[in-house]
TORKOL-4160 file (C-alpha; in steps of 0.2 Angstrom, whole numbers, padded with zeros to 4 digits, m for minus):
338
<pt num="1" X="0195" Y="m0129" Z="m0102"/>
<pt num="2" X="0199" Y="m0110" Z="m0101"/>
<pt num="3" X="0210" Y="m0105" Z="m0086"/>
<pt num="4" X="0202" Y="m0097" Z="m0070"/>
<pt num="5" X="0212" Y="m0081" Z="m0073"/>
<pt num="6" X="0220" Y="m0072" Z="m0087"/>
<pt num="7" X="0235" Y="m0060" Z="m0087"/>
<pt num="8" X="0232" Y="m0048" Z="m0101"/>
<pt num="9" X="0246" Y="m0039" Z="m0109"/>
<pt num="10" X="0248" Y="m0028" Z="m0125"/>
<pt num="11" X="0256" Y="m0043" Z="m0133"/>
<pt num="12" X="0242" Y="m0056" Z="m0130"/>
<pt num="13" X="0225" Y="m0046" Z="m0128"/>
<pt num="14" X="0221" Y="m0046" Z="m0146"/>
<pt num="15" X="0223" Y="m0065" Z="m0148"/>
<pt num="16" X="0214" Y="m0069" Z="m0132"/>
<pt num="17" X="0199" Y="m0058" Z="m0138"/>
<pt num="18" X="0197" Y="m0069" Z="m0153"/>
<pt num="19" X="0196" Y="m0084" Z="m0141"/>
<pt num="20" X="0187" Y="m0078" Z="m0126"/>
<pt num="21" X="0172" Y="m0066" Z="m0123"/>
<pt num="22" X="0176" Y="m0052" Z="m0110"/>
<pt num="23" X="0163" Y="m0043" Z="m0100"/>
<pt num="24" X="0170" Y="m0027" Z="m0092"/>
<pt num="25" X="0161" Y="m0020" Z="m0077"/>
<pt num="26" X="0152" Y="m0003" Z="m0077"/>
<pt num="27" X="0165" Y="0006" Z="m0067"/>
<pt num="28" X="0180" Y="0004" Z="m0056"/>
<pt num="29" X="0179" Y="0000" Z="m0038"/>
<pt num="30" X="0182" Y="0017" Z="m0029"/>
<pt num="31" X="0177" Y="0028" Z="m0044"/>
<pt num="32" X="0166" Y="0043" Z="m0041"/>
<pt num="33" X="0160" Y="0055" Z="m0054"/>
<pt num="34" X="0167" Y="0072" Z="m0050"/>
<pt num="35" X="0172" Y="0082" Z="m0065"/>
<pt num="36" X="0155" Y="0083" Z="m0073"/>
<pt num="37" X="0145" Y="0097" Z="m0081"/>
<pt num="38" X="0126" Y="0097" Z="m0082"/>
<pt num="39" X="0119" Y="0100" Z="m0100"/>
<pt num="40" X="0104" Y="0111" Z="m0104"/>
<pt num="41" X="0092" Y="0114" Z="m0118"/>
<pt num="42" X="0088" Y="0099" Z="m0128"/>
<pt num="43" X="0101" Y="0089" Z="m0118"/>
<pt num="44" X="0094" Y="0094" Z="m0101"/>
<pt num="45" X="0095" Y="0079" Z="m0089"/>
<pt num="46" X="0112" Y="0073" Z="m0097"/>
<pt num="47" X="0129" Y="0078" Z="m0092"/>
<pt num="48" X="0147" Y="0078" Z="m0098"/>
<pt num="49" X="0160" Y="0069" Z="m0087"/>
<pt num="50" X="0178" Y="0071" Z="m0088"/>
<pt num="51" X="0188" Y="0056" Z="m0081"/>
<pt num="52" X="0205" Y="0062" Z="m0075"/>
<pt num="53" X="0211" Y="0067" Z="m0058"/>
<pt num="54" X="0199" Y="0068" Z="m0043"/>
<pt num="55" X="0199" Y="0081" Z="m0030"/>
<pt num="56" X="0212" Y="0072" Z="m0020"/>
<pt num="57" X="0223" Y="0072" Z="m0035"/>
<pt num="58" X="0222" Y="0054" Z="m0039"/>
<pt num="59" X="0221" Y="0048" Z="m0057"/>
<pt num="60" X="0204" Y="0040" Z="m0059"/>
<pt num="61" X="0209" Y="0034" Z="m0077"/>
<pt num="62" X="0221" Y="0021" Z="m0071"/>
<pt num="63" X="0214" Y="0005" Z="m0063"/>
<pt num="64" X="0221" Y="m0012" Z="m0059"/>
<pt num="65" X="0210" Y="m0026" Z="m0067"/>
<pt num="66" X="0207" Y="m0044" Z="m0063"/>
<pt num="67" X="0201" Y="m0055" Z="m0077"/>
<pt num="68" X="0193" Y="m0070" Z="m0070"/>
<pt num="69" X="0180" Y="m0083" Z="m0074"/>
<pt num="70" X="0163" Y="m0078" Z="m0067"/>
<pt num="71" X="0155" Y="m0090" Z="m0054"/>
<pt num="72" X="0138" Y="m0088" Z="m0062"/>
<pt num="73" X="0141" Y="m0084" Z="m0081"/>
<pt num="74" X="0122" Y="m0083" Z="m0085"/>
<pt num="75" X="0122" Y="m0067" Z="m0075"/>
<pt num="76" X="0134" Y="m0059" Z="m0087"/>
<pt num="77" X="0127" Y="m0065" Z="m0103"/>
<pt num="78" X="0136" Y="m0082" Z="m0102"/>
<pt num="79" X="0153" Y="m0073" Z="m0104"/>
<pt num="80" X="0170" Y="m0082" Z="m0103"/>
<pt num="81" X="0178" Y="m0068" Z="m0092"/>
<pt num="82" X="0174" Y="m0054" Z="m0081"/>
<pt num="83" X="0185" Y="m0039" Z="m0082"/>
<pt num="84" X="0185" Y="m0031" Z="m0064"/>
<pt num="85" X="0194" Y="m0014" Z="m0062"/>
<pt num="86" X="0198" Y="m0006" Z="m0046"/>
<pt num="87" X="0206" Y="0010" Z="m0041"/>
<pt num="88" X="0210" Y="0004" Z="m0024"/>
<pt num="89" X="0218" Y="m0013" Z="m0028"/>
<pt num="90" X="0237" Y="m0015" Z="m0027"/>
<pt num="91" X="0238" Y="m0030" Z="m0038"/>
<pt num="92" X="0232" Y="m0034" Z="m0056"/>
<pt num="93" X="0236" Y="m0027" Z="m0073"/>
<pt num="94" X="0237" Y="m0008" Z="m0074"/>
<pt num="95" X="0224" Y="m0002" Z="m0087"/>
<pt num="96" X="0215" Y="0013" Z="m0093"/>
<pt num="97" X="0196" Y="0011" Z="m0089"/>
<pt num="98" X="0182" Y="0022" Z="m0095"/>
<pt num="99" X="0166" Y="0020" Z="m0085"/>
<pt num="100" X="0149" Y="0024" Z="m0091"/>
<pt num="101" X="0135" Y="0033" Z="m0082"/>
<pt num="102" X="0117" Y="0026" Z="m0082"/>
<pt num="103" X="0110" Y="0043" Z="m0078"/>
<pt num="104" X="0114" Y="0048" Z="m0096"/>
<pt num="105" X="0130" Y="0056" Z="m0100"/>
<pt num="106" X="0145" Y="0057" Z="m0112"/>
<pt num="107" X="0160" Y="0051" Z="m0102"/>
<pt num="108" X="0176" Y="0057" Z="m0109"/>
<pt num="109" X="0194" Y="0051" Z="m0106"/>
<pt num="110" X="0210" Y="0056" Z="m0114"/>
<pt num="111" X="0225" Y="0044" Z="m0114"/>
<pt num="112" X="0241" Y="0054" Z="m0112"/>
<pt num="113" X="0257" Y="0052" Z="m0123"/>
<pt num="114" X="0269" Y="0038" Z="m0119"/>
<pt num="115" X="0280" Y="0043" Z="m0104"/>
<pt num="116" X="0298" Y="0039" Z="m0108"/>
<pt num="117" X="0306" Y="0030" Z="m0094"/>
<pt num="118" X="0289" Y="0027" Z="m0085"/>
<pt num="119" X="0284" Y="0010" Z="m0078"/>
<pt num="120" X="0267" Y="0001" Z="m0083"/>
<pt num="121" X="0258" Y="0011" Z="m0070"/>
<pt num="122" X="0264" Y="0027" Z="m0079"/>
<pt num="123" X="0260" Y="0019" Z="m0095"/>
<pt num="124" X="0246" Y="0006" Z="m0094"/>
<pt num="125" X="0247" Y="m0005" Z="m0109"/>
<pt num="126" X="0229" Y="m0009" Z="m0111"/>
<pt num="127" X="0212" Y="m0001" Z="m0111"/>
<pt num="128" X="0194" Y="m0006" Z="m0108"/>
<pt num="129" X="0177" Y="0003" Z="m0107"/>
<pt num="130" X="0161" Y="m0003" Z="m0098"/>
<pt num="131" X="0151" Y="m0017" Z="m0107"/>
<pt num="132" X="0140" Y="m0010" Z="m0121"/>
<pt num="133" X="0121" Y="m0012" Z="m0120"/>
<pt num="134" X="0116" Y="0001" Z="m0133"/>
<pt num="135" X="0129" Y="0014" Z="m0130"/>
<pt num="136" X="0139" Y="0023" Z="m0144"/>
<pt num="137" X="0158" Y="0025" Z="m0143"/>
<pt num="138" X="0167" Y="0039" Z="m0152"/>
<pt num="139" X="0186" Y="0043" Z="m0154"/>
<pt num="140" X="0195" Y="0059" Z="m0157"/>
<pt num="141" X="0213" Y="0064" Z="m0157"/>
<pt num="142" X="0228" Y="0054" Z="m0163"/>
<pt num="143" X="0234" Y="0036" Z="m0160"/>
<pt num="144" X="0247" Y="0043" Z="m0148"/>
<pt num="145" X="0235" Y="0054" Z="m0138"/>
<pt num="146" X="0217" Y="0047" Z="m0141"/>
<pt num="147" X="0201" Y="0054" Z="m0133"/>
<pt num="148" X="0187" Y="0041" Z="m0131"/>
<pt num="149" X="0169" Y="0045" Z="m0127"/>
<pt num="150" X="0157" Y="0033" Z="m0119"/>
<pt num="151" X="0140" Y="0039" Z="m0123"/>
<pt num="152" X="0124" Y="0031" Z="m0115"/>
<pt num="153" X="0110" Y="0031" Z="m0103"/>
<pt num="154" X="0100" Y="0018" Z="m0093"/>
<pt num="155" X="0084" Y="0027" Z="m0100"/>
<pt num="156" X="0068" Y="0029" Z="m0091"/>
<pt num="157" X="0068" Y="0010" Z="m0086"/>
<pt num="158" X="0086" Y="0011" Z="m0080"/>
<pt num="159" X="0087" Y="0026" Z="m0069"/>
<pt num="160" X="0093" Y="0038" Z="m0083"/>
<pt num="161" X="0086" Y="0051" Z="m0095"/>
<pt num="162" X="0079" Y="0044" Z="m0111"/>
<pt num="163" X="0086" Y="0050" Z="m0128"/>
<pt num="164" X="0075" Y="0056" Z="m0142"/>
<pt num="165" X="0076" Y="0048" Z="m0160"/>
<pt num="166" X="0091" Y="0038" Z="m0165"/>
<pt num="167" X="0102" Y="0037" Z="m0150"/>
<pt num="168" X="0118" Y="0036" Z="m0161"/>
<pt num="169" X="0114" Y="0053" Z="m0169"/>
<pt num="170" X="0107" Y="0060" Z="m0153"/>
<pt num="171" X="0124" Y="0058" Z="m0144"/>
<pt num="172" X="0133" Y="0064" Z="m0160"/>
<pt num="173" X="0123" Y="0080" Z="m0158"/>
<pt num="174" X="0127" Y="0081" Z="m0140"/>
<pt num="175" X="0145" Y="0080" Z="m0143"/>
<pt num="176" X="0144" Y="0094" Z="m0155"/>
<pt num="177" X="0135" Y="0104" Z="m0141"/>
<pt num="178" X="0149" Y="0100" Z="m0129"/>
<pt num="179" X="0162" Y="0106" Z="m0142"/>
<pt num="180" X="0152" Y="0122" Z="m0143"/>
<pt num="181" X="0154" Y="0124" Z="m0124"/>
<pt num="182" X="0172" Y="0121" Z="m0124"/>
<pt num="183" X="0171" Y="0106" Z="m0113"/>
<pt num="184" X="0184" Y="0093" Z="m0112"/>
<pt num="185" X="0195" Y="0089" Z="m0127"/>
<pt num="186" X="0181" Y="0090" Z="m0139"/>
<pt num="187" X="0189" Y="0102" Z="m0151"/>
<pt num="188" X="0195" Y="0088" Z="m0163"/>
<pt num="189" X="0183" Y="0081" Z="m0176"/>
<pt num="190" X="0176" Y="0063" Z="m0173"/>
<pt num="191" X="0188" Y="0051" Z="m0181"/>
<pt num="192" X="0178" Y="0035" Z="m0178"/>
<pt num="193" X="0161" Y="0030" Z="m0171"/>
<pt num="194" X="0154" Y="0013" Z="m0165"/>
<pt num="195" X="0135" Y="0013" Z="m0167"/>
<pt num="196" X="0124" Y="0003" Z="m0156"/>
<pt num="197" X="0118" Y="m0006" Z="m0172"/>
<pt num="198" X="0136" Y="m0012" Z="m0175"/>
<pt num="199" X="0136" Y="m0024" Z="m0161"/>
<pt num="200" X="0118" Y="m0028" Z="m0157"/>
<pt num="201" X="0101" Y="m0030" Z="m0166"/>
<pt num="202" X="0090" Y="m0015" Z="m0162"/>
<pt num="203" X="0075" Y="m0022" Z="m0170"/>
<pt num="204" X="0067" Y="m0010" Z="m0182"/>
<pt num="205" X="0083" Y="m0001" Z="m0184"/>
<pt num="206" X="0094" Y="m0008" Z="m0197"/>
<pt num="207" X="0113" Y="m0011" Z="m0194"/>
<pt num="208" X="0128" Y="m0023" Z="m0196"/>
<pt num="209" X="0125" Y="m0033" Z="m0181"/>
<pt num="210" X="0108" Y="m0041" Z="m0186"/>
<pt num="211" X="0116" Y="m0049" Z="m0202"/>
<pt num="212" X="0131" Y="m0055" Z="m0192"/>
<pt num="213" X="0119" Y="m0062" Z="m0178"/>
<pt num="214" X="0109" Y="m0072" Z="m0191"/>
<pt num="215" X="0125" Y="m0078" Z="m0200"/>
<pt num="216" X="0132" Y="m0084" Z="m0183"/>
<pt num="217" X="0116" Y="m0093" Z="m0179"/>
<pt num="218" X="0116" Y="m0102" Z="m0196"/>
<pt num="219" X="0134" Y="m0107" Z="m0193"/>
<pt num="220" X="0130" Y="m0115" Z="m0176"/>
<pt num="221" X="0114" Y="m0123" Z="m0183"/>
<pt num="222" X="0124" Y="m0131" Z="m0198"/>
<pt num="223" X="0139" Y="m0136" Z="m0187"/>
<pt num="224" X="0128" Y="m0144" Z="m0173"/>
<pt num="225" X="0114" Y="m0151" Z="m0184"/>
<pt num="226" X="0107" Y="m0167" Z="m0175"/>
<pt num="227" X="0117" Y="m0163" Z="m0159"/>
<pt num="228" X="0111" Y="m0147" Z="m0152"/>
<pt num="229" X="0095" Y="m0136" Z="m0154"/>
<pt num="230" X="0101" Y="m0118" Z="m0156"/>
<pt num="231" X="0087" Y="m0108" Z="m0147"/>
<pt num="232" X="0093" Y="m0090" Z="m0148"/>
<pt num="233" X="0109" Y="m0080" Z="m0152"/>
<pt num="234" X="0110" Y="m0062" Z="m0146"/>
<pt num="235" X="0125" Y="m0051" Z="m0150"/>
<pt num="236" X="0133" Y="m0038" Z="m0139"/>
<pt num="237" X="0149" Y="m0029" Z="m0138"/>
<pt num="238" X="0164" Y="m0022" Z="m0129"/>
<pt num="239" X="0178" Y="m0011" Z="m0133"/>
<pt num="240" X="0196" Y="m0014" Z="m0129"/>
<pt num="241" X="0213" Y="m0006" Z="m0134"/>
<pt num="242" X="0232" Y="m0009" Z="m0132"/>
<pt num="243" X="0247" Y="0001" Z="m0134"/>
<pt num="244" X="0258" Y="m0004" Z="m0149"/>
<pt num="245" X="0274" Y="0006" Z="m0147"/>
<pt num="246" X="0269" Y="0023" Z="m0143"/>
<pt num="247" X="0252" Y="0022" Z="m0153"/>
<pt num="248" X="0236" Y="0015" Z="m0148"/>
<pt num="249" X="0224" Y="0003" Z="m0157"/>
<pt num="250" X="0206" Y="0000" Z="m0152"/>
<pt num="251" X="0195" Y="m0015" Z="m0156"/>
<pt num="252" X="0176" Y="m0019" Z="m0155"/>
<pt num="253" X="0173" Y="m0037" Z="m0149"/>
<pt num="254" X="0156" Y="m0043" Z="m0155"/>
<pt num="255" X="0151" Y="m0057" Z="m0143"/>
<pt num="256" X="0136" Y="m0069" Z="m0146"/>
<pt num="257" X="0127" Y="m0076" Z="m0131"/>
<pt num="258" X="0120" Y="m0093" Z="m0136"/>
<pt num="259" X="0105" Y="m0102" Z="m0128"/>
<pt num="260" X="0104" Y="m0120" Z="m0133"/>
<pt num="261" X="0098" Y="m0137" Z="m0129"/>
<pt num="262" X="0104" Y="m0155" Z="m0131"/>
<pt num="263" X="0095" Y="m0165" Z="m0144"/>
<pt num="264" X="0097" Y="m0181" Z="m0134"/>
<pt num="265" X="0087" Y="m0173" Z="m0120"/>
<pt num="266" X="0074" Y="m0168" Z="m0132"/>
<pt num="267" X="0073" Y="m0186" Z="m0139"/>
<pt num="268" X="0072" Y="m0193" Z="m0122"/>
<pt num="269" X="0057" Y="m0182" Z="m0118"/>
<pt num="270" X="0048" Y="m0187" Z="m0134"/>
<pt num="271" X="0051" Y="m0206" Z="m0130"/>
<pt num="272" X="0043" Y="m0202" Z="m0113"/>
<pt num="273" X="0028" Y="m0194" Z="m0121"/>
<pt num="274" X="0026" Y="m0210" Z="m0132"/>
<pt num="275" X="0027" Y="m0221" Z="m0117"/>
<pt num="276" X="0015" Y="m0210" Z="m0107"/>
<pt num="277" X="0002" Y="m0211" Z="m0122"/>
<pt num="278" X="0004" Y="m0230" Z="m0123"/>
<pt num="279" X="0002" Y="m0233" Z="m0104"/>
<pt num="280" X="m0013" Y="m0222" Z="m0103"/>
<pt num="281" X="m0021" Y="m0231" Z="m0117"/>
<pt num="282" X="m0024" Y="m0216" Z="m0127"/>
<pt num="283" X="m0024" Y="m0215" Z="m0146"/>
<pt num="284" X="m0010" Y="m0228" Z="m0151"/>
<pt num="285" X="m0010" Y="m0221" Z="m0168"/>
<pt num="286" X="m0003" Y="m0205" Z="m0162"/>
<pt num="287" X="0014" Y="m0202" Z="m0171"/>
<pt num="288" X="0028" Y="m0191" Z="m0165"/>
<pt num="289" X="0039" Y="m0185" Z="m0179"/>
<pt num="290" X="0055" Y="m0182" Z="m0170"/>
<pt num="291" X="0063" Y="m0173" Z="m0184"/>
<pt num="292" X="0049" Y="m0160" Z="m0184"/>
<pt num="293" X="0049" Y="m0159" Z="m0166"/>
<pt num="294" X="0067" Y="m0154" Z="m0164"/>
<pt num="295" X="0065" Y="m0140" Z="m0176"/>
<pt num="296" X="0050" Y="m0133" Z="m0167"/>
<pt num="297" X="0055" Y="m0121" Z="m0154"/>
<pt num="298" X="0038" Y="m0123" Z="m0145"/>
<pt num="299" X="0041" Y="m0142" Z="m0143"/>
<pt num="300" X="0059" Y="m0139" Z="m0138"/>
<pt num="301" X="0054" Y="m0126" Z="m0125"/>
<pt num="302" X="0042" Y="m0139" Z="m0117"/>
<pt num="303" X="0054" Y="m0153" Z="m0119"/>
<pt num="304" X="0061" Y="m0152" Z="m0102"/>
<pt num="305" X="0079" Y="m0152" Z="m0109"/>
<pt num="306" X="0091" Y="m0142" Z="m0099"/>
<pt num="307" X="0094" Y="m0125" Z="m0106"/>
<pt num="308" X="0113" Y="m0121" Z="m0108"/>
<pt num="309" X="0119" Y="m0103" Z="m0110"/>
<pt num="310" X="0137" Y="m0098" Z="m0115"/>
<pt num="311" X="0145" Y="m0084" Z="m0125"/>
<pt num="312" X="0158" Y="m0084" Z="m0139"/>
<pt num="313" X="0167" Y="m0070" Z="m0148"/>
<pt num="314" X="0160" Y="m0069" Z="m0165"/>
<pt num="315" X="0169" Y="m0054" Z="m0174"/>
<pt num="316" X="0184" Y="m0043" Z="m0168"/>
<pt num="317" X="0187" Y="m0027" Z="m0178"/>
<pt num="318" X="0199" Y="m0013" Z="m0177"/>
<pt num="319" X="0189" Y="0003" Z="m0175"/>
<pt num="320" X="0203" Y="0016" Z="m0172"/>
<pt num="321" X="0214" Y="0022" Z="m0180"/>
<pt num="322" X="0207" Y="0019" Z="m0197"/>
<pt num="323" X="0190" Y="0013" Z="m0192"/>
<pt num="324" X="0182" Y="m0004" Z="m0197"/>
<pt num="325" X="0198" Y="m0012" Z="m0202"/>
<pt num="326" X="0206" Y="m0029" Z="m0199"/>
<pt num="327" X="0190" Y="m0038" Z="m0195"/>
<pt num="328" X="0193" Y="m0056" Z="m0189"/>
<pt num="329" X="0179" Y="m0069" Z="m0188"/>
<pt num="330" X="0183" Y="m0081" Z="m0174"/>
<pt num="331" X="0180" Y="m0100" Z="m0174"/>
<pt num="332" X="0178" Y="m0104" Z="m0156"/>
<pt num="333" X="0159" Y="m0107" Z="m0159"/>
<pt num="334" X="0164" Y="m0124" Z="m0163"/>
<pt num="335" X="0167" Y="m0128" Z="m0144"/>
<pt num="336" X="0150" Y="m0128" Z="m0137"/>
<pt num="337" X="0147" Y="m0141" Z="m0123"/>
<pt num="338" X="0137" Y="m0156" Z="m0130"/>
């Protein structure tokens, strides 16, 4: 059983990310967007936000995070752990935390070079950005002084300005527009980009995540054949990083939310149906083919079997520096509760 809390460090975060799914909140407690510029033209309604010092001089990049088991996991995609940042807390691990803006924005943060002689508040050892739900993440700069951009919007249904066309390309064009305006640290070229289709199935839009989602579901079905009915698998992602010496490494954690039912519960339901037919004197020649029923999602949905939801990390891939390197396929999918 996973512990109630985790203490993340630069030394253990990569290993723990292969074992447990993380769900970072949208922004830190106490964070307010202050250094923002409204965009115009084809990007009207969007903004560029620079996360740095606020008007009082406090550094809004550095939060203290608590990593705890959620009380109601299904509210957070069945995740193992919530990552809750706070700018006002006095306890918790110091971390750089990059929020997102549902109104529609490119939110930018530059991590400064390692401060020799500084403590972990001056040199936070880890990084998170808000959970990904269709956003694209871009990296510029160097491993010693990286700049990270969280590009997204809640769209018309989520209180934000909608994009037009492919959102990944839309935000790439927006970043070029920001560069032309001399805003932020956008003078560098993009070194790496995480597309929304790298971590989630976007339907008609092709991408890496769809194949990984299908392969992950096939693994589950094969491993739990005869024990669990795997109803659905949905991929989603987060980005985390850690300081290795004076340089940073950033990773994409692709998580799989799994919805499943216990075969024994379905079998019991079928037995009850048989008994009800017999008791009511209906067609006693009526046959129930259990092997067919348990592979039929419609029957499974009606089976009265309790639906279980959990989340497991599926793939962890280094995305900067170097991009798309050192992918690790996890095996914690073997630990579903039966």
